[in-house]
SELOTOR-447020 format. One record per residue: x, z, y of N, C-alpha, C, O, CB in turn; residue in three letters. Coordinates in steps of 0.2 Angstrom, whole numbers, plus 5000, padded with zeros to 4 digits. Glycine has a CB too. Example, Ala and Ser with C-alpha at 12.3 -4.5 7.8 and 13.67 -1.06 7.14 Angstrom:
BEGIN
506650394972506250394978506650394984507150424983505750454978ALA/506450354989506850364995506450395000506750405006507050294997SER/
// end
This chain:
BEGIN
480351164879480651094883480851044878481251054873481351114887MET/480450994880480250904877480850874875481150874880479750844882SER/481150854869481550834867481250724871481550674872481550874859ASN/480750744871480750664873480850644881480550664886479950634871ASP/481350614881481750604890481550534893481750514899482750604889THR/481250514889481050444892480750434896481050414901480850414889PHE/479950444897479950464903479750504907479150514908479850434905ASN/480250534910480850574915480850554921480950494920481550564914LEU/480750554926481050514932481650584933481750644931480350494942ASP/481950524936482850554938482950624940483350664938483250514946LYS/482150654945482550684948482350744942482750794941482550694956ASN/481750734939481750794931482350744928482450724933480750794925GLN/482450744926483150724923483850764926484150804922483250644925LEU/484050744933484650824935484250874934484550924933485050834944ILE/483850884934483550964933483651014928483851074928482950974933GLN/483150954923483550954916484350964913484550994908483450914914ARG/484850914918485250944916485550994918486051014916485450904916ALA/485251024924485651084931485651154926486051194926484851094940PHE/484751134922484651194918484951214912484951264909484051204917ASN/485351154910485851134905486451174904486751204899486151074905GLN/486851164912487451174909487351254915487651304917488351114909MET/486851244915486751364916486751394910486951444908485751404918GLU/486451334906486551394900487051364896487351414893485951404894GLN/487551304895488151284892488651294894489051284890488151244891TYR/488851314902489451294902489851374907489551404911489351204906ILE/490251384905490651474907491251474911491551424912490951514901GLN/491451514911492151494916492651514910492551504904492351564925GLY/493351524913493651554907493651614908493651644903494251534905ALA/493651634914493751714911494251764915494351824914494051714904GLY/494551714920495151714923495051774929494451794931495351624927TYR/495851804930495551854936495751824940496251774939495751934937THR/495451844947495551804953496351774955496551724957495351854957LEU/496551864954497451854954497951754950498451724951497851934947ARG/497551754945497751724940497551664941498051614941497651744935GLN/496751644943496351604947496751534954496751474954496051654950LYS/496951614957497451584963498251554962498451514966497451644966LEU/498451584958499151534953499051474951499151424953499451564945ALA/498751484948498451434944498151354947498151294945497851474941LEU/497651384955497751344958498451324960498551264961497351354962THR/499151364962499451334966499651264961499451204962500051374969CYS/500151304956499951274948499751214951500051184956499351314941ARG/498851184948498651174948498951084952499351034950498351224947ILE/498651104958499151054962499651044964499651014969499051044966LEU/500251064963500751034963500850994960500950944962501151064963PHE/500751004949500450954948500050894947499950864943500350974947ASP/499850894953499650854957499650834965499250834970499150864954ASN/499950824964500450774968500350824976500250794981500150664968GLY/500250914975500150904985500850974989500751004993498950944987HIS/501450964984501950984984502150964990502150904990502250974980ASP/502351004997502851005000503351015003503450995008502850994999SER/503851065000504251095001504151155001504151184995504551075005GLY/503851195009503651265006503151245009502851285012503851355007LEU/502951195011502351185018501551205014501451195008502151055021ALA/501051235019500551205014500451345013500851395014501151125002GLY/499751315010499751415012498951395008498551365012499851475025GLN/498951405002498451445001498151494996498251504990498251435002ILE/497351535002497451605002496651624996496351574994497551645011THR/496551684995495851704996495951774997496451814995495151684990ALA/495151785001494951825003494651914996494251934992494551765007ARG/495051935001494951994994494152075002493952085007496452044990MET/494252104993493452134995493452205000492852235001493052154987GLU/493852215002493852255007493852205017494252155020494652305004GLN/493652225018493452195025494152145029494652185031493252285030PRO/494252105030494852075033495852065030496452055033494952125039GLY/495652065024495952055018496252005015495851965017495652075013THR/496651965013496851905007497451895003498051905005496751835010PHE/497251874999497851884995498151785000497851745003497551884983LEU/498951804998499051724999500151734993500451774989499151695013THR/500251674995500751634991501551684995501651685002500551524994GLN/501951714991502451744997503051675002503351625000502951814992ARG/503051695006503651645012504351625007504651675004504151705021LEU/504551545005504951545002504851514995505351484993505051595004GLY/504451534991504251514986503851474984503251484984504251534985LEU/504251414979503551344981502751354976502551404972503851234978GLY/502551304976501751334971501951324965501451354962501051294970PHE/502451294960502551254955502751354953502651364947503151174955ASP/503051404958503451454956502851514956503151574954504151454961GLU/502151514958501751554963501351564953501051534949501151504973ILE/501551624955501351694947500651764950500551784955502551764946SER/500251774945499951844948500151884950499951914955499751874947ALA/500951894946501051944950501551934955501651984957501252004945GLY/501851904958502051904966501751864971502151824975502551894967ASN/501151874971500651864976500551924982500351984980500051854971LEU/500551914987500451964993499551984993498951964993500851925001LEU/499752044994498752054997499352075006499852115008497752184990LEU/498852025010499052045019498352065022497852085018499451965024VAL/498252065026497652085030497952035040498452005042497452205028ASP/497352065044497251965047498051965049498451915050496651945057GLU/498152015050498852025056499652005051500251985052498952145059ASN/499252005045499851955039500151995037500551985032500451885042LEU/500252075040500552145037500752135029500352095026499852205037GLN/501052155026501152145019500652235016500952295016502252135017VAL/499952215014499752255010499952285003500052345002499152235010LEU/500152234999500352244991500752194993500852154998499752224985GLU/501352224986502152154984502452154991502252174997501852054980GLY/503152104988503552114991503852054996503651994995503852134986ASP/504252065002504252005005503851955010503751925006504251985002GLY/503651935015503251895020502851865017502851865011503551835025MET/502351845021501651775022501851735026502151745032500751805026ALA/501751675023501951615029501351605036500751605036501851535025ASN/501851605041501651635047501151625050500851665054502051615051PRO/500951545045500551465047499851505041499451465039501051355043ALA/499751565040499151585038498851635045498451675042499251625031ASN/498851645051498451655053498151615056497651635059498651695055ARG/498251565055497351485056497051505050496551475049497451365055PHE/497151575044496551555038496051635039495751665035496951525027HIS/496351665045495951755045495651715049495051715047496251845048ALA/495851675055495351655061494551605057493951595059496051595068TRP/494851575050494251535048493951605046493551625049494351475043VAL/494151635042493851695038493451725041492951755038494151745037TYR/493651725048492951795054492351695055491851685057493751855069ARG/492851675052492151625059491651605052491051585052492551505066ALA/491951615045491651585040491151645036491251645029492151545036HIS/490951685037491051735030490851745022490851805019490751775031PRO/490751675019490451635016491151625011491251635005490151565022ASP/491451605017492351525012492551625011492551665015493451425022VAL/492651615003493051624999493951644996494351684994492951584999ARG/493751574997494251524996494751495003494551465007493751454993CYS/495151505003495351425010496351395005496851435003495551485024ILE/496351315005496851295004497151235010496751195013496651274998ILE/497551235012497951195015498751145012499351155012497951245019HIS/498451095012499051065009499150995015498850955018498951055001THR/499750995014500250915014500350865010500850825012500850925015HIS/499850845004499950814999499950755003499650755008499350824993ALA/500250695001501050635001500050585006500150575012501650584987VAL/499550565002499250535003498550545008498050505009499150514997HIS/498650625011497950615015498450645023498250645029497150685012THR/499250655021499850665024499650585028499450585034500550685019ALA/499750535025500050475026499450465031499550455037500150425020ALA/498550465030497750475032497950485037498050445042497250515029LEU/498050535037498150565045498450555049498250565055498250615046SER/499250525049499450495055499350405056499650355058500350525055MET/498650405052498450335056497650365062497350325066498150265048LEU/497650415062496850455069496550435064496950445059496350395079GLU/495850425060495550405055495250465053495550515051496050375051VAL/494550465053494150505049494150475044494150415043493550525051PRO/494050545036494150515028493450495027492950535027494550575022LEU/493550415024493050395020493050415016493550425013492950355019GLN/492150415013491950435006491550405006491050415009491850485004ILE/491750345000491550274998491450254991491150194990491950225002SER/491550294986491550294978491250374977491350434979492550284974HIS/490650324972490850394968490850474964490350514963490950404968MET/491550474962491950504964492250554968492550604967492050474963ASP/491950524974492250604980491650634981491650684984492750594988ASN/491050604980490550614985490350694984489850724985489850564983CYS/491150724981490750784984491050824989490950884990490550824979VAL/491350774993491650784999491150765003491050795009492250765001LEU/490850695001490150635005489850715011489850775009489250594995TYR/489750675017489550725021489750785023489450835025489150735020ASP/490450785022490550875018491450855022491950855018490350905003ASP/491550845026492450815029492350805034492050755036492850745027VAL/492550855039492650835046493750835052494350845050492050915048ALA/493550825055494150785056494050805062493550805066494150705055PHE/494950835064495250855068495850825069496450835067495250895067LEU/495650775077495950715079496850725085497350685087495250665085PRO/496850785086497250815091497650845088497450895086497050855095LYS/498450835087498750895084498950945087499150935093499250875082TRP/498851005086498951085093499651095090499551145087498351195092PRO/500351075087501051085085500851135078500351145075501651125092GLY/501251155078501451215071500651265072500451295078502451285072VAL/500351265067499851315067500151385066500051415060499251295063PRO/500651425072500451475070500351555075500451615075500851485065VAL/499951495082499751545087499051565085498751555080499851505095GLY/498651595091497851595091497551565091496951575089497651615092ASN/497751515097497451485099497451395093496951355092497851495107GLU/498151385090497851345084497051355078496651305076498351345079GLU/497151465078496751465073495951465076495451425074496851525068GLY/495851505080495251465086495251375086494651365087495551485096GLU/495451325085495451265085495351275079494751295078495951235088LEU/495551265075495551245067494751265064494351225061496251295062ILE/494651345066494251345063493251335067492651345065494651405058ALA/493651305071492751265076493251215072493551245068492651255089SER/493451165072493251095068493451105060493751065057493651025070ALA/493151155058493351145053492051165053491751125050494251195048LEU/491651215058491251205057490451215053490151275053491451165057GLY/490051155048490051185043490151145035489751125030489451225044ASN/490751135037490951065031491551125028491851175031491450965035LYS/491451095022491951135015492651105019493151145020491751085004ARG/492651025021493351005022493350985029492850975032493450935017ALA/494150995031494550955037495050935036495450955032494850985042LEU/494950845041495750825041496050835047495750825053495950745038LEU/496550835047497150895053497550785056497950745053498250995045LEU/497250785060497950725064498450745065498550785069497850695071ALA/499150725059499850685060499950765057500450795059500150655070HIS/499650795053499650875048499650875040500150865036498850935049HIS/498750895036498550895034497750885029497350835030498750905035GLY/497650925024497150945023497151025023497551075022497150915018LEU/496551035024495951125023495451105016495151055017495251155034LEU/495251145012494651185011494551235010494951275007494351175007VAL/493851225014493551315013492951335009492451315012493351345020ALA/492851365004492351374999492051444996492251504997492551334995CYS/491751414994491151514990491951534984492051594982489951474980GLY/492251494983492551504977493351474975493551424976492151474973SER/493651504973494451484973494451394967494751344967495051574968ILE/494051414964493751344958493451284964493551224964492851374950GLU/493151314968492651264972493151254975493451214972491751274976GLU/493551274980494551254982494851204981495051154985495051284977ALA/494851224972495351184973495351104972495751064974495751204969CYS/494651104968494351044964494250994971494350934970493451074961LEU/494151014976494050984982494851004984495150954986493251024986LEU/494951044985495950964986495850944983495250954982496750954988ALA/496050924979496050854971495850834971495950784967495950854964LEU/495050804977494650784975494950744982495250684981493950814974ALA/495050784990494950744994495650704995495650664999494550764999PHE/496650734992497150684990496850644986497150594989497550704987GLU/496350624979496050564976495750504983495950454985495450604971ARG/495050564984494950534989495350474995495050424997494850594992ALA/496050494998496350495003496750414999496750365002496950575006ALA/496950424993497450404993496950314991497250264992498050444987ARG/496350324989495750274988495750244997495950195001494950334984MET/495550284998495550255005495950195008495850145011495650305008HIS/496650235006497250185008497350145007497750105010497650195008LEU/496950134998497350074996496750054996496950004993497750074989LEU/495850034998495850045001495449995005494949965004496150065000ALA/495849995011495749995017496349935019496349885023495950085020ALA/496949955016497749865014497249795014497249745017498349865001SER/496549825005496649765002495849715006495749665004496549784991ALA/495449735013495049715016494549795019494749855019494849665010GLY/494149765022493549835027493149855018492849825013492649785037LYS/493249945021492750005014492149985018492149995025492950105013ILE/491649965013491049985014490350045012490150045006491049945012GLN/489950075015489750125016489350145008489350095004489250125021PRO/489150185007489050205001488050205004488150205010489550274997ILE/487550215003487150235006487050295007487150325002486850215004ASP/486950325012486650445011486450455007486750495003486050485014PRO/485650425006485450485000485650444994485250464990484550524999GLU/485850414993486350404986487050464987487350484982486750304984LEU/487350474992488150484993487950554994488250594991488650445000GLY/487350574998487150684997487050664988487550674984486050755002ARG/486350624987486250654978486950684974487050734970485850584973GLU/487550614978487950664971488350704974488650734970488450624965ALA/488350724981488950784980488150814980488250864984489750814987HIS/487550814978487350924975487550904967487550954963486050964974ASP/487650844966487550844960488150864954488250874948487250794959TRP/488550864962489750864958489850944958490150974953490750814968ILE/489450974963489651024969488851074966488451094969489550974979LEU/489051084957488751144956489051204953489451184949488251134952ARG/489051264953489551314951489551314942489851354939489151404954ALA/489351274940489551274933490151224932490651234930489051264927GLN/489851194935490351094935490851134936491151154931490051004943ARG/491251174943491751194947491851234938492151204933491551234957SER/491751274937491651334935492451274925492951294922490351364934ALA/491851224926491951174918492951144920493551134918491051074917ALA/492551134926493151084929493851094929494351064926493251084936ALA/493751144933494251194934494551234926495151244927493751254938PHE/494351234922494651264917494851204915495451204914494251314912ALA/494651144915495151094909495651094915495551144917494951014905TYR/495951064917496451074926496951144924497551134923495751104936TYR/496651184923497151264921497551254915498151254914496551344918ALA/496851214910497151204902497851144904498451144903496451184895ARG/497651124905498151054905498651084912498951034914497650964906ARG/498751124914499351134919499951204916500551224916498851154928SER/499151234912499651264906499851254900500051304896499651294905LEU/499851164899500151144894501151134896501651134892499751074891LYS/500951134903501651114907502151164905501951224907501651094917GLN/502951174901503251234900503251264909502951314910504151214897GLN/503251234913503751264920503151304918503451354916503851224929HIS/502251304917502051354921501851404918501451444921501551324925ASN/502151424910501651454905502151544911502051594907501851434893ALA/502351554914502451624917501651654922501451714922503351614924ASP/501251614925500851584931500451664930500651714933500251504930CYS/499951674925499751734921500051804923499751844926499951734913LEU/500851794922500651854924500451894927500051864931500851864924LEU/500351954929500052004930500752044936500652104938499952034922GLU/
// end
């Protein structure tokens, strides 16, 4: 590969960067359980805490099963060792305690989207505030373009999401997007990896905060769709997600209250 890059066009430079990411960027080597526990702690440390509300799940290899947190524990108390393995009926297969009954809609999303490996649902405060306005999330800044044209909107609140009707509604509303804003409720992201889901949940809350700040000052101006899609694909790379997740994990593990989250 030539070291002279000044005659390359933008697409060539982007591809060159992708090739370098493939070569140099590696994940941190955590187990699936550790990744899920770290995600709980990372989200807690970044404003997604809402008491016992919210669920995080990861699909397992055995069909119709997933890992989730135990009802009664906050995101800041989750460790690799206290996660539950449950089936689609939320019967506990491994672990002590019970799953959040609201996990029922996760089973519907997994059924509707076989490529989804991780689902995150939280009531992060800026997202929850935006949801009260019954308006879609606007993506109009380069940092948020990982979500560009990738956020669906459910304008009707169906009530407590513990019924099959709510599960069908949410799975249908998600469509072919990775993320969903639920009016009067919160956010949902459904992704092909735990790392990607964690980062999109963080990006969602930041985008909601920026939406509220910008809208309070004036009219939000849209970005060029072609450039938005370009930025979306630039950010949403497996290697980039792995590197960013590893960074947030390191940052989270520096906090004394997260020292036990890797214990299985």
